PDB file of N, CA, C and O in Angstrom, chain B, residues numbered from 101:
ATOM      1  N   MET B 101     -28.352  19.000   1.453  1.00  0.00           N
ATOM      2  CA  MET B 101     -27.291  19.946   1.221  1.00  0.00           C
ATOM      3  C   MET B 101     -25.964  19.200   1.159  1.00  0.00           C
ATOM      4  O   MET B 101     -25.693  18.302   1.957  1.00  0.00           O
ATOM      5  N   LEU B 102     -25.160  19.590   0.207  1.00  0.00           N
ATOM      6  CA  LEU B 102     -23.839  19.009   0.073  1.00  0.00           C
ATOM      7  C   LEU B 102     -22.829  19.888   0.778  1.00  0.00           C
ATOM      8  O   LEU B 102     -22.910  21.116   0.727  1.00  0.00           O
ATOM      9  N   CYS B 103     -21.891  19.258   1.427  1.00  0.00           N
ATOM     10  CA  CYS B 103     -20.846  19.989   2.117  1.00  0.00           C
ATOM     11  C   CYS B 103     -19.708  20.246   1.141  1.00  0.00           C
ATOM     12  O   CYS B 103     -19.143  19.302   0.590  1.00  0.00           O
ATOM     13  N   ARG B 104     -19.372  21.491   0.925  1.00  0.00           N
ATOM     14  CA  ARG B 104     -18.287  21.852   0.015  1.00  0.00           C
ATOM     15  C   ARG B 104     -16.974  21.859   0.792  1.00  0.00           C
ATOM     16  O   ARG B 104     -16.901  22.366   1.912  1.00  0.00           O
ATOM     17  N   VAL B 105     -15.955  21.298   0.188  1.00  0.00           N
ATOM     18  CA  VAL B 105     -14.629  21.276   0.788  1.00  0.00           C
ATOM     19  C   VAL B 105     -13.715  22.085  -0.117  1.00  0.00           C
ATOM     20  O   VAL B 105     -13.788  21.971  -1.341  1.00  0.00           O
ATOM     21  N   SER B 106     -12.861  22.897   0.476  1.00  0.00           N
ATOM     22  CA  SER B 106     -11.987  23.736  -0.330  1.00  0.00           C
ATOM     23  C   SER B 106     -11.013  22.872  -1.116  1.00  0.00           C
ATOM     24  O   SER B 106     -10.724  21.736  -0.740  1.00  0.00           O
ATOM     25  N   SER B 107     -10.510  23.428  -2.215  1.00  0.00           N
ATOM     26  CA  SER B 107      -9.623  22.650  -3.080  1.00  0.00           C
ATOM     27  C   SER B 107      -8.296  22.334  -2.398  1.00  0.00           C
ATOM     28  O   SER B 107      -7.695  21.296  -2.673  1.00  0.00           O
ATOM     29  N   THR B 108      -7.829  23.218  -1.509  1.00  0.00           N
ATOM     30  CA  THR B 108      -6.576  22.911  -0.817  1.00  0.00           C
ATOM     31  C   THR B 108      -6.766  21.762   0.171  1.00  0.00           C
ATOM     32  O   THR B 108      -5.863  20.944   0.345  1.00  0.00           O
ATOM     33  N   ALA B 109      -7.924  21.691   0.815  1.00  0.00           N
ATOM     34  CA  ALA B 109      -8.193  20.588   1.733  1.00  0.00           C
ATOM     35  C   ALA B 109      -8.298  19.272   0.964  1.00  0.00           C
ATOM     36  O   ALA B 109      -7.807  18.240   1.423  1.00  0.00           O
ATOM     37  N   ARG B 110      -8.939  19.309  -0.206  1.00  0.00           N
ATOM     38  CA  ARG B 110      -9.029  18.112  -1.046  1.00  0.00           C
ATOM     39  C   ARG B 110      -7.645  17.682  -1.507  1.00  0.00           C
ATOM     40  O   ARG B 110      -7.330  16.492  -1.528  1.00  0.00           O
ATOM     41  N   HIS B 111      -6.826  18.650  -1.872  1.00  0.00           N
ATOM     42  CA  HIS B 111      -5.477  18.339  -2.345  1.00  0.00           C
ATOM     43  C   HIS B 111      -4.655  17.689  -1.227  1.00  0.00           C
ATOM     44  O   HIS B 111      -3.959  16.700  -1.461  1.00  0.00           O
ATOM     45  N   ARG B 112      -4.735  18.238  -0.026  1.00  0.00           N
ATOM     46  CA  ARG B 112      -4.000  17.671   1.108  1.00  0.00           C
ATOM     47  C   ARG B 112      -4.496  16.272   1.452  1.00  0.00           C
ATOM     48  O   ARG B 112      -3.697  15.377   1.729  1.00  0.00           O
ATOM     49  N   LEU B 113      -5.803  16.083   1.434  1.00  0.00           N
ATOM     50  CA  LEU B 113      -6.364  14.764   1.697  1.00  0.00           C
ATOM     51  C   LEU B 113      -5.918  13.777   0.621  1.00  0.00           C
ATOM     52  O   LEU B 113      -5.603  12.626   0.922  1.00  0.00           O
ATOM     53  N   GLY B 114      -5.893  14.225  -0.621  1.00  0.00           N
ATOM     54  CA  GLY B 114      -5.448  13.364  -1.714  1.00  0.00           C
ATOM     55  C   GLY B 114      -3.999  12.946  -1.552  1.00  0.00           C
ATOM     56  O   GLY B 114      -3.664  11.778  -1.750  1.00  0.00           O
ATOM     57  N   ILE B 115      -3.139  13.883  -1.196  1.00  0.00           N
ATOM     58  CA  ILE B 115      -1.725  13.563  -0.976  1.00  0.00           C
ATOM     59  C   ILE B 115      -1.576  12.587   0.192  1.00  0.00           C
ATOM     60  O   ILE B 115      -0.779  11.652   0.122  1.00  0.00           O
ATOM     61  N   ALA B 116      -2.333  12.802   1.253  1.00  0.00           N
ATOM     62  CA  ALA B 116      -2.276  11.900   2.408  1.00  0.00           C
ATOM     63  C   ALA B 116      -2.734  10.491   2.020  1.00  0.00           C
ATOM     64  O   ALA B 116      -2.149   9.507   2.474  1.00  0.00           O
ATOM     65  N   LEU B 117      -3.770  10.384   1.189  1.00  0.00           N
ATOM     66  CA  LEU B 117      -4.238   9.072   0.752  1.00  0.00           C
ATOM     67  C   LEU B 117      -3.225   8.397  -0.168  1.00  0.00           C
ATOM     68  O   LEU B 117      -3.067   7.177  -0.121  1.00  0.00           O
ATOM     69  N   ILE B 118      -2.542   9.172  -0.997  1.00  0.00           N
ATOM     70  CA  ILE B 118      -1.508   8.602  -1.866  1.00  0.00           C
ATOM     71  C   ILE B 118      -0.391   8.002  -1.012  1.00  0.00           C
ATOM     72  O   ILE B 118       0.052   6.881  -1.261  1.00  0.00           O
ATOM     73  N   VAL B 119       0.057   8.741  -0.020  1.00  0.00           N
ATOM     74  CA  VAL B 119       1.126   8.253   0.856  1.00  0.00           C
ATOM     75  C   VAL B 119       0.663   7.020   1.622  1.00  0.00           C
ATOM     76  O   VAL B 119       1.411   6.051   1.750  1.00  0.00           O
ATOM     77  N   PHE B 120      -0.561   7.052   2.129  1.00  0.00           N
ATOM     78  CA  PHE B 120      -1.095   5.904   2.868  1.00  0.00           C
ATOM     79  C   PHE B 120      -1.221   4.680   1.964  1.00  0.00           C
ATOM     80  O   PHE B 120      -0.915   3.564   2.385  1.00  0.00           O
ATOM     81  N   GLY B 121      -1.662   4.878   0.742  1.00  0.00           N
ATOM     82  CA  GLY B 121      -1.787   3.762  -0.196  1.00  0.00           C
ATOM     83  C   GLY B 121      -0.444   3.149  -0.542  1.00  0.00           C
ATOM     84  O   GLY B 121      -0.315   1.925  -0.589  1.00  0.00           O
ATOM     85  N   LEU B 122       0.558   3.982  -0.786  1.00  0.00           N
ATOM     86  CA  LEU B 122       1.897   3.467  -1.079  1.00  0.00           C
ATOM     87  C   LEU B 122       2.478   2.730   0.119  1.00  0.00           C
ATOM     88  O   LEU B 122       3.132   1.698  -0.032  1.00  0.00           O
ATOM     89  N   LEU B 123       2.235   3.263   1.303  1.00  0.00           N
ATOM     90  CA  LEU B 123       2.695   2.603   2.521  1.00  0.00           C
ATOM     91  C   LEU B 123       2.012   1.240   2.694  1.00  0.00           C
ATOM     92  O   LEU B 123       2.643   0.281   3.137  1.00  0.00           O
ATOM     93  N   THR B 124       0.749   1.158   2.352  1.00  0.00           N
ATOM     94  CA  THR B 124       0.016  -0.103   2.424  1.00  0.00           C
ATOM     95  C   THR B 124       0.610  -1.136   1.475  1.00  0.00           C
ATOM     96  O   THR B 124       0.736  -2.306   1.836  1.00  0.00           O
ATOM     97  N   ILE B 125       0.972  -0.719   0.275  1.00  0.00           N
ATOM     98  CA  ILE B 125       1.581  -1.633  -0.694  1.00  0.00           C
ATOM     99  C   ILE B 125       2.916  -2.149  -0.168  1.00  0.00           C
ATOM    100  O   ILE B 125       3.189  -3.348  -0.226  1.00  0.00           O
ATOM    101  N   VAL B 126       3.741  -1.248   0.342  1.00  0.00           N
ATOM    102  CA  VAL B 126       5.064  -1.647   0.848  1.00  0.00           C
ATOM    103  C   VAL B 126       4.921  -2.606   2.028  1.00  0.00           C
ATOM    104  O   VAL B 126       5.647  -3.597   2.109  1.00  0.00           O
ATOM    105  N   VAL B 127       4.004  -2.326   2.932  1.00  0.00           N
ATOM    106  CA  VAL B 127       3.807  -3.201   4.093  1.00  0.00           C
ATOM    107  C   VAL B 127       3.313  -4.577   3.647  1.00  0.00           C
ATOM    108  O   VAL B 127       3.724  -5.587   4.218  1.00  0.00           O
ATOM    109  N   SER B 128       2.450  -4.637   2.650  1.00  0.00           N
ATOM    110  CA  SER B 128       1.953  -5.925   2.143  1.00  0.00           C
ATOM    111  C   SER B 128       3.086  -6.756   1.556  1.00  0.00           C
ATOM    112  O   SER B 128       3.178  -7.956   1.816  1.00  0.00           O
ATOM    113  N   VAL B 129       3.939  -6.126   0.774  1.00  0.00           N
ATOM    114  CA  VAL B 129       5.066  -6.849   0.171  1.00  0.00           C
ATOM    115  C   VAL B 129       6.028  -7.334   1.255  1.00  0.00           C
ATOM    116  O   VAL B 129       6.482  -8.478   1.220  1.00  0.00           O
ATOM    117  N   LEU B 130       6.333  -6.472   2.207  1.00  0.00           N
ATOM    118  CA  LEU B 130       7.244  -6.874   3.278  1.00  0.00           C
ATOM    119  C   LEU B 130       6.652  -7.986   4.146  1.00  0.00           C
ATOM    120  O   LEU B 130       7.387  -8.854   4.616  1.00  0.00           O
ATOM    121  N   ALA B 131       5.354  -7.972   4.360  1.00  0.00           N
ATOM    122  CA  ALA B 131       4.721  -9.020   5.156  1.00  0.00           C
ATOM    123  C   ALA B 131       4.828 -10.369   4.459  1.00  0.00           C
ATOM    124  O   ALA B 131       5.123 -11.378   5.100  1.00  0.00           O
ATOM    125  N   VAL B 132       4.589 -10.394   3.150  1.00  0.00           N
ATOM    126  CA  VAL B 132       4.702 -11.652   2.405  1.00  0.00           C
ATOM    127  C   VAL B 132       6.148 -12.147   2.433  1.00  0.00           C
ATOM    128  O   VAL B 132       6.392 -13.340   2.613  1.00  0.00           O
ATOM    129  N   CYS B 133       7.097 -11.244   2.257  1.00  0.00           N
ATOM    130  CA  CYS B 133       8.517 -11.639   2.292  1.00  0.00           C
ATOM    131  C   CYS B 133       8.913 -12.155   3.672  1.00  0.00           C
ATOM    132  O   CYS B 133       9.666 -13.124   3.778  1.00  0.00           O
ATOM    133  N   GLU B 134       8.422 -11.529   4.711  1.00  0.00           N
ATOM    134  CA  GLU B 134       8.755 -11.954   6.069  1.00  0.00           C
ATOM    135  C   GLU B 134       8.163 -13.324   6.374  1.00  0.00           C
ATOM    136  O   GLU B 134       8.810 -14.148   7.020  1.00  0.00           O
ATOM    137  N   ILE B 135       6.957 -13.569   5.922  1.00  0.00           N
ATOM    138  CA  ILE B 135       6.337 -14.881   6.155  1.00  0.00           C
ATOM    139  C   ILE B 135       7.106 -15.963   5.391  1.00  0.00           C
ATOM    140  O   ILE B 135       7.320 -17.058   5.912  1.00  0.00           O
ATOM    141  N   ALA B 136       7.518 -15.658   4.167  1.00  0.00           N
ATOM    142  CA  ALA B 136       8.275 -16.636   3.383  1.00  0.00           C
ATOM    143  C   ALA B 136       9.653 -16.875   3.985  1.00  0.00           C
ATOM    144  O   ALA B 136      10.183 -17.980   3.880  1.00  0.00           O
ATOM    145  N   ASN B 137      10.244 -15.859   4.615  1.00  0.00           N
ATOM    146  CA  ASN B 137      11.573 -15.986   5.204  1.00  0.00           C
ATOM    147  C   ASN B 137      11.563 -16.852   6.459  1.00  0.00           C
ATOM    148  O   ASN B 137      12.570 -17.474   6.795  1.00  0.00           O
ATOM    149  N   GLY B 138      10.447 -16.891   7.140  1.00  0.00           N
ATOM    150  CA  GLY B 138      10.349 -17.727   8.334  1.00  0.00           C
ATOM    151  C   GLY B 138      10.571 -16.937   9.602  1.00  0.00           C
ATOM    152  O   GLY B 138      10.967 -15.773   9.555  1.00  0.00           O
ATOM    153  N   PRO B 139      10.315 -17.572  10.744  1.00  0.00           N
ATOM    154  CA  PRO B 139      10.443 -16.873  12.027  1.00  0.00           C
ATOM    155  C   PRO B 139      11.899 -16.597  12.375  1.00  0.00           C
ATOM    156  O   PRO B 139      12.810 -17.310  11.954  1.00  0.00           O
ATOM    157  N   GLY B 140      12.085 -15.541  13.153  1.00  0.00           N
ATOM    158  CA  GLY B 140      13.424 -15.210  13.624  1.00  0.00           C
ATOM    159  C   GLY B 140      14.142 -14.255  12.692  1.00  0.00           C
ATOM    160  O   GLY B 140      13.776 -14.092  11.528  1.00  0.00           O
ATOM    161  N   THR B 141      15.169 -13.630  13.233  1.00  0.00           N
ATOM    162  CA  THR B 141      15.945 -12.695  12.441  1.00  0.00           C
ATOM    163  C   THR B 141      17.407 -13.094  12.500  1.00  0.00           C
ATOM    164  O   THR B 141      17.796 -13.945  13.301  1.00  0.00           O
ATOM    165  N   GLY B 142      18.205 -12.485  11.662  1.00  0.00           N
ATOM    166  CA  GLY B 142      19.639 -12.718  11.680  1.00  0.00           C
ATOM    167  C   GLY B 142      20.037 -13.924  10.854  1.00  0.00           C
ATOM    168  O   GLY B 142      19.186 -14.665  10.361  1.00  0.00           O
ATOM    169  N   PRO B 143      21.323 -14.110  10.710  1.00  0.00           N
ATOM    170  CA  PRO B 143      21.811 -15.247   9.917  1.00  0.00           C
ATOM    171  C   PRO B 143      21.502 -16.570  10.603  1.00  0.00           C
ATOM    172  O   PRO B 143      21.525 -16.679  11.829  1.00  0.00           O
ATOM    173  N   LYS B 144      21.219 -17.554   9.792  1.00  0.00           N
ATOM    174  CA  LYS B 144      20.869 -18.873  10.309  1.00  0.00           C
ATOM    175  C   LYS B 144      21.952 -19.876   9.923  1.00  0.00           C
ATOM    176  O   LYS B 144      22.596 -19.751   8.881  1.00  0.00           O
ATOM    177  N   THR B 145      22.136 -20.861  10.776  1.00  0.00           N
ATOM    178  CA  THR B 145      23.054 -21.938  10.422  1.00  0.00           C
ATOM    179  C   THR B 145      22.338 -22.877   9.462  1.00  0.00           C
ATOM    180  O   THR B 145      21.131 -22.760   9.247  1.00  0.00           O
ATOM    181  N   PHE B 146      23.078 -23.793   8.896  1.00  0.00           N
ATOM    182  CA  PHE B 146      22.461 -24.714   7.946  1.00  0.00           C
ATOM    183  C   PHE B 146      21.358 -25.533   8.598  1.00  0.00           C
ATOM    184  O   PHE B 146      20.339 -25.817   7.969  1.00  0.00           O
ATOM    185  N   ALA B 147      21.555 -25.913   9.852  1.00  0.00           N
ATOM    186  CA  ALA B 147      20.553 -26.717  10.551  1.00  0.00           C
ATOM    187  C   ALA B 147      19.275 -25.921  10.813  1.00  0.00           C
ATOM    188  O   ALA B 147      18.194 -26.502  10.908  1.00  0.00           O
ATOM    189  N   GLN B 148      19.389 -24.589  10.931  1.00  0.00           N
ATOM    190  CA  GLN B 148      18.216 -23.749  11.200  1.00  0.00           C
ATOM    191  C   GLN B 148      17.540 -23.276   9.926  1.00  0.00           C
ATOM    192  O   GLN B 148      16.437 -22.734   9.990  1.00  0.00           O
ATOM    193  N   SER B 149      18.156 -23.460   8.788  1.00  0.00           N
ATOM    194  CA  SER B 149      17.579 -22.938   7.547  1.00  0.00           C
ATOM    195  C   SER B 149      16.328 -23.721   7.161  1.00  0.00           C
ATOM    196  O   SER B 149      16.158 -24.883   7.530  1.00  0.00           O
ATOM    197  N   ARG B 150      15.475 -23.063   6.423  1.00  0.00           N
ATOM    198  CA  ARG B 150      14.215 -23.675   6.004  1.00  0.00           C
ATOM    199  C   ARG B 150      14.401 -24.351   4.656  1.00  0.00           C
ATOM    200  O   ARG B 150      15.205 -23.918   3.830  1.00  0.00           O
ATOM    201  N   GLY B 151      13.663 -25.393   4.455  1.00  0.00           N
ATOM    202  CA  GLY B 151      13.726 -26.114   3.188  1.00  0.00           C
ATOM    203  C   GLY B 151      12.924 -25.412   2.102  1.00  0.00           C
ATOM    204  O   GLY B 151      12.137 -24.505   2.378  1.00  0.00           O
ATOM    205  N   TYR B 152      13.134 -25.842   0.875  1.00  0.00           N
ATOM    206  CA  TYR B 152      12.438 -25.264  -0.272  1.00  0.00           C
ATOM    207  C   TYR B 152      10.929 -25.416  -0.123  1.00  0.00           C
ATOM    208  O   TYR B 152      10.182 -24.472  -0.380  1.00  0.00           O
ATOM    209  N   ASN B 153      10.481 -26.584   0.286  1.00  0.00           N
ATOM    210  CA  ASN B 153       9.046 -26.828   0.397  1.00  0.00           C
ATOM    211  C   ASN B 153       8.409 -25.996   1.506  1.00  0.00           C
ATOM    212  O   ASN B 153       7.282 -25.528   1.348  1.00  0.00           O
ATOM    213  N   GLN B 154       9.106 -25.804   2.620  1.00  0.00           N
ATOM    214  CA  GLN B 154       8.571 -24.962   3.697  1.00  0.00           C
ATOM    215  C   GLN B 154       8.385 -23.526   3.206  1.00  0.00           C
ATOM    216  O   GLN B 154       7.351 -22.906   3.454  1.00  0.00           O
ATOM    217  N   THR B 155       9.383 -23.011   2.518  1.00  0.00           N
ATOM    218  CA  THR B 155       9.300 -21.645   2.006  1.00  0.00           C
ATOM    219  C   THR B 155       8.195 -21.517   0.972  1.00  0.00           C
ATOM    220  O   THR B 155       7.425 -20.557   0.985  1.00  0.00           O
ATOM    221  N   LYS B 156       8.123 -22.497   0.073  1.00  0.00           N
ATOM    222  CA  LYS B 156       7.119 -22.471  -0.995  1.00  0.00           C
ATOM    223  C   LYS B 156       5.701 -22.509  -0.424  1.00  0.00           C
ATOM    224  O   LYS B 156       4.838 -21.743  -0.854  1.00  0.00           O
ATOM    225  N   VAL B 157       5.462 -23.386   0.528  1.00  0.00           N
ATOM    226  CA  VAL B 157       4.118 -23.524   1.104  1.00  0.00           C
ATOM    227  C   VAL B 157       3.724 -22.243   1.843  1.00  0.00           C
ATOM    228  O   VAL B 157       2.594 -21.775   1.705  1.00  0.00           O
ATOM    229  N   ASP B 158       4.642 -21.676   2.622  1.00  0.00           N
ATOM    230  CA  ASP B 158       4.319 -20.442   3.349  1.00  0.00           C
ATOM    231  C   ASP B 158       4.076 -19.275   2.393  1.00  0.00           C
ATOM    232  O   ASP B 158       3.195 -18.449   2.629  1.00  0.00           O
ATOM    233  N   LEU B 159       4.853 -19.210   1.324  1.00  0.00           N
ATOM    234  CA  LEU B 159       4.654 -18.143   0.346  1.00  0.00           C
ATOM    235  C   LEU B 159       3.311 -18.294  -0.357  1.00  0.00           C
ATOM    236  O   LEU B 159       2.602 -17.309  -0.561  1.00  0.00           O
ATOM    237  N   GLN B 160       2.960 -19.519  -0.727  1.00  0.00           N
ATOM    238  CA  GLN B 160       1.686 -19.742  -1.406  1.00  0.00           C
ATOM    239  C   GLN B 160       0.503 -19.466  -0.487  1.00  0.00           C
ATOM    240  O   GLN B 160      -0.551 -19.037  -0.957  1.00  0.00           O
ATOM    241  N   ARG B 161       0.651 -19.698   0.793  1.00  0.00           N
ATOM    242  CA  ARG B 161      -0.442 -19.409   1.733  1.00  0.00           C
ATOM    243  C   ARG B 161      -0.605 -17.914   1.991  1.00  0.00           C
ATOM    244  O   ARG B 161      -1.722 -17.432   2.179  1.00  0.00           O
ATOM    245  N   SER B 162       0.506 -17.182   2.002  1.00  0.00           N
ATOM    246  CA  SER B 162       0.428 -15.758   2.339  1.00  0.00           C
ATOM    247  C   SER B 162       0.206 -14.862   1.126  1.00  0.00           C
ATOM    248  O   SER B 162      -0.195 -13.709   1.285  1.00  0.00           O
ATOM    249  N   PHE B 163       0.456 -15.365  -0.086  1.00  0.00           N
ATOM    250  CA  PHE B 163       0.366 -14.518  -1.269  1.00  0.00           C
ATOM    251  C   PHE B 163      -1.023 -13.909  -1.496  1.00  0.00           C
ATOM    252  O   PHE B 163      -1.098 -12.721  -1.807  1.00  0.00           O
ATOM    253  N   PRO B 164      -2.128 -14.660  -1.358  1.00  0.00           N
ATOM    254  CA  PRO B 164      -3.438 -14.023  -1.592  1.00  0.00           C
ATOM    255  C   PRO B 164      -3.708 -12.838  -0.664  1.00  0.00           C
ATOM    256  O   PRO B 164      -4.294 -11.840  -1.085  1.00  0.00           O
ATOM    257  N   TYR B 165      -3.281 -12.946   0.594  1.00  0.00           N
ATOM    258  CA  TYR B 165      -3.478 -11.834   1.525  1.00  0.00           C
ATOM    259  C   TYR B 165      -2.608 -10.640   1.145  1.00  0.00           C
ATOM    260  O   TYR B 165      -3.039  -9.490   1.229  1.00  0.00           O
ATOM    261  N   GLY B 166      -1.394 -10.926   0.732  1.00  0.00           N
ATOM    262  CA  GLY B 166      -0.514  -9.852   0.268  1.00  0.00           C
ATOM    263  C   GLY B 166      -1.046  -9.193  -0.984  1.00  0.00           C
ATOM    264  O   GLY B 166      -0.941  -7.976  -1.141  1.00  0.00           O
ATOM    265  N   MET B 167      -1.616  -9.982  -1.877  1.00  0.00           N
ATOM    266  CA  MET B 167      -2.195  -9.441  -3.111  1.00  0.00           C
ATOM    267  C   MET B 167      -3.397  -8.554  -2.788  1.00  0.00           C
ATOM    268  O   MET B 167      -3.551  -7.482  -3.375  1.00  0.00           O
ATOM    269  N   LEU B 168      -4.237  -8.987  -1.873  1.00  0.00           N
ATOM    270  CA  LEU B 168      -5.382  -8.163  -1.476  1.00  0.00           C
ATOM    271  C   LEU B 168      -4.929  -6.856  -0.839  1.00  0.00           C
ATOM    272  O   LEU B 168      -5.493  -5.796  -1.112  1.00  0.00           O
ATOM    273  N   GLY B 169      -3.912  -6.934   0.010  1.00  0.00           N
ATOM    274  CA  GLY B 169      -3.375  -5.718   0.631  1.00  0.00           C
ATOM    275  C   GLY B 169      -2.776  -4.785  -0.403  1.00  0.00           C
ATOM    276  O   GLY B 169      -2.969  -3.571  -0.331  1.00  0.00           O
ATOM    277  N   GLY B 170      -2.051  -5.340  -1.363  1.00  0.00           N
ATOM    278  CA  GLY B 170      -1.459  -4.523  -2.417  1.00  0.00           C
ATOM    279  C   GLY B 170      -2.505  -3.874  -3.303  1.00  0.00           C
ATOM    280  O   GLY B 170      -2.372  -2.705  -3.668  1.00  0.00           O
ATOM    281  N   LEU B 171      -3.545  -4.620  -3.652  1.00  0.00           N
ATOM    282  CA  LEU B 171      -4.616  -4.048  -4.479  1.00  0.00           C
ATOM    283  C   LEU B 171      -5.410  -2.988  -3.716  1.00  0.00           C
ATOM    284  O   LEU B 171      -5.843  -1.993  -4.297  1.00  0.00           O
ATOM    285  N   ALA B 172      -5.598  -3.204  -2.418  1.00  0.00           N
ATOM    286  CA  ALA B 172      -6.261  -2.181  -1.604  1.00  0.00           C
ATOM    287  C   ALA B 172      -5.417  -0.912  -1.574  1.00  0.00           C
ATOM    288  O   ALA B 172      -5.945   0.192  -1.704  1.00  0.00           O
ATOM    289  N   GLY B 173      -4.109  -1.070  -1.403  1.00  0.00           N
ATOM    290  CA  GLY B 173      -3.214   0.086  -1.430  1.00  0.00           C
ATOM    291  C   GLY B 173      -3.236   0.797  -2.769  1.00  0.00           C
ATOM    292  O   GLY B 173      -3.192   2.026  -2.820  1.00  0.00           O
ATOM    293  N   LEU B 174      -3.305   0.032  -3.865  1.00  0.00           N
ATOM    294  CA  LEU B 174      -3.387   0.636  -5.189  1.00  0.00           C
ATOM    295  C   LEU B 174      -4.684   1.421  -5.353  1.00  0.00           C
ATOM    296  O   LEU B 174      -4.681   2.515  -5.917  1.00  0.00           O
ATOM    297  N   GLY B 175      -5.791   0.868  -4.865  1.00  0.00           N
ATOM    298  CA  GLY B 175      -7.066   1.580  -4.940  1.00  0.00           C
ATOM    299  C   GLY B 175      -7.060   2.861  -4.128  1.00  0.00           C
ATOM    300  O   GLY B 175      -7.572   3.887  -4.577  1.00  0.00           O
ATOM    301  N   ILE B 176      -6.484   2.808  -2.937  1.00  0.00           N
ATOM    302  CA  ILE B 176      -6.391   4.009  -2.098  1.00  0.00           C
ATOM    303  C   ILE B 176      -5.528   5.060  -2.782  1.00  0.00           C
ATOM    304  O   ILE B 176      -5.851   6.248  -2.764  1.00  0.00           O
ATOM    305  N   THR B 177      -4.422   4.616  -3.388  1.00  0.00           N
ATOM    306  CA  THR B 177      -3.532   5.546  -4.080  1.00  0.00           C
ATOM    307  C   THR B 177      -4.233   6.194  -5.272  1.00  0.00           C
ATOM    308  O   THR B 177      -4.107   7.398  -5.492  1.00  0.00           O
ATOM    309  N   MET B 178      -4.963   5.401  -6.033  1.00  0.00           N
ATOM    310  CA  MET B 178      -5.670   5.957  -7.199  1.00  0.00           C
ATOM    311  C   MET B 178      -6.762   6.935  -6.777  1.00  0.00           C
ATOM    312  O   MET B 178      -6.961   7.966  -7.420  1.00  0.00           O
ATOM    313  N   PHE B 179      -7.469   6.611  -5.695  1.00  0.00           N
ATOM    314  CA  PHE B 179      -8.496   7.525  -5.188  1.00  0.00           C
ATOM    315  C   PHE B 179      -7.864   8.827  -4.698  1.00  0.00           C
ATOM    316  O   PHE B 179      -8.399   9.911  -4.928  1.00  0.00           O
ATOM    317  N   GLY B 180      -6.720   8.709  -4.021  1.00  0.00           N
ATOM    318  CA  GLY B 180      -6.007   9.895  -3.563  1.00  0.00           C
ATOM    319  C   GLY B 180      -5.523  10.745  -4.719  1.00  0.00           C
ATOM    320  O   GLY B 180      -5.525  11.973  -4.632  1.00  0.00           O
ATOM    321  N   ALA B 181      -5.106  10.099  -5.809  1.00  0.00           N
ATOM    322  CA  ALA B 181      -4.658  10.854  -6.985  1.00  0.00           C
ATOM    323  C   ALA B 181      -5.813  11.636  -7.596  1.00  0.00           C
ATOM    324  O   ALA B 181      -5.625  12.758  -8.067  1.00  0.00           O
ATOM    325  N   ARG B 182      -7.001  11.054  -7.589  1.00  0.00           N
ATOM    326  CA  ARG B 182      -8.169  11.797  -8.094  1.00  0.00           C
ATOM    327  C   ARG B 182      -8.494  12.997  -7.223  1.00  0.00           C
ATOM    328  O   ARG B 182      -8.824  14.073  -7.721  1.00  0.00           O
ATOM    329  N   LEU B 183      -8.394  12.797  -5.916  1.00  0.00           N
ATOM    330  CA  LEU B 183      -8.678  13.919  -5.017  1.00  0.00           C
ATOM    331  C   LEU B 183      -7.614  15.000  -5.106  1.00  0.00           C
ATOM    332  O   LEU B 183      -7.917  16.187  -4.989  1.00  0.00           O
ATOM    333  N   ALA B 184      -6.365  14.590  -5.312  1.00  0.00           N
ATOM    334  CA  ALA B 184      -5.266  15.552  -5.318  1.00  0.00           C
ATOM    335  C   ALA B 184      -5.211  16.364  -6.612  1.00  0.00           C
ATOM    336  O   ALA B 184      -4.555  17.404  -6.666  1.00  0.00           O
ATOM    337  N   LYS B 185      -5.894  15.894  -7.645  1.00  0.00           N
ATOM    338  CA  LYS B 185      -5.870  16.609  -8.911  1.00  0.00           C
ATOM    339  C   LYS B 185      -6.541  17.971  -8.735  1.00  0.00           C
ATOM    340  O   LYS B 185      -7.682  18.065  -8.283  1.00  0.00           O
ATOM    341  N   ARG B 186      -5.831  18.986  -9.090  1.00  0.00           N
ATOM    342  CA  ARG B 186      -6.375  20.339  -8.937  1.00  0.00           C
ATOM    343  C   ARG B 186      -7.128  20.745 -10.197  1.00  0.00           C
ATOM    344  O   ARG B 186      -6.692  20.506 -11.323  1.00  0.00           O
ATOM    345  N   GLU B 187      -8.272  21.367  -9.957  1.00  0.00           N
ATOM    346  CA  GLU B 187      -9.031  21.890 -11.090  1.00  0.00           C
ATOM    347  C   GLU B 187      -8.430  23.225 -11.511  1.00  0.00           C
ATOM    348  O   GLU B 187      -7.933  23.972 -10.668  1.00  0.00           O
ATOM    349  N   PRO B 188      -8.468  23.529 -12.792  1.00  0.00           N
ATOM    350  CA  PRO B 188      -7.929  24.815 -13.217  1.00  0.00           C
ATOM    351  C   PRO B 188      -8.750  25.957 -12.637  1.00  0.00           C
ATOM    352  O   PRO B 188      -9.972  25.869 -12.525  1.00  0.00           O
ATOM    353  N   GLN B 189      -8.065  27.017 -12.275  1.00  0.00           N
ATOM    354  CA  GLN B 189      -8.727  28.180 -11.704  1.00  0.00           C
ATOM    355  C   GLN B 189      -9.460  28.946 -12.804  1.00  0.00           C
ATOM    356  O   GLN B 189      -8.910  29.199 -13.876  1.00  0.00           O
ATOM    357  N   ALA B 190     -10.670  29.296 -12.526  1.00  0.00           N
ATOM    358  CA  ALA B 190     -11.438  30.107 -13.481  1.00  0.00           C
ATOM    359  C   ALA B 190     -10.987  31.565 -13.362  1.00  0.00           C
ATOM    360  O   ALA B 190     -10.718  32.042 -12.259  1.00  0.00           O
ATOM    361  N   PRO B 191     -10.903  32.264 -14.478  1.00  0.00           N
ATOM    362  CA  PRO B 191     -10.496  33.654 -14.381  1.00  0.00           C
ATOM    363  C   PRO B 191     -11.552  34.453 -13.624  1.00  0.00           C
ATOM    364  O   PRO B 191     -12.742  34.153 -13.723  1.00  0.00           O
ATOM    365  N   PRO B 192     -11.128  35.475 -12.862  1.00  0.00           N
ATOM    366  CA  PRO B 192     -12.099  36.281 -12.108  1.00  0.00           C
ATOM    367  C   PRO B 192     -13.013  37.018 -13.065  1.00  0.00           C
ATOM    368  O   PRO B 192     -12.580  37.471 -14.125  1.00  0.00           O
ATOM    369  N   PRO B 193     -14.289  37.139 -12.688  1.00  0.00           N
ATOM    370  CA  PRO B 193     -15.212  37.866 -13.568  1.00  0.00           C
ATOM    371  C   PRO B 193     -14.821  39.345 -13.678  1.00  0.00           C
ATOM    372  O   PRO B 193     -14.405  39.974 -12.705  1.00  0.00           O
ATOM    373  N   ALA B 194     -14.965  39.859 -14.863  1.00  0.00           N
ATOM    374  CA  ALA B 194     -14.575  41.245 -15.100  1.00  0.00           C
ATOM    375  C   ALA B 194     -15.709  42.200 -14.842  1.00  0.00           C
ATOM    376  O   ALA B 194     -15.545  43.410 -14.996  1.00  0.00           O
TER     377      ALA B 194
END
């Protein structure tokens, strides 16, 4: 037996998955940027700044993980969009 779910419940679940997927994409991008920026917050003096090679190496190491997170978020968003799509209402039988 298949469990039927009402269309409003599917729509709400779809919207929730869309929001979760977009949030996943944003978090992935911010994580890659934070890793490339280096540890610590706030303005840095010249002596504390990171070199080009340090930034490049950290970005290249973190990019595949960020890409996987972004693609996972895109997949979740696309799945949520399919669930959120409402089917047209059939006219009531006469």
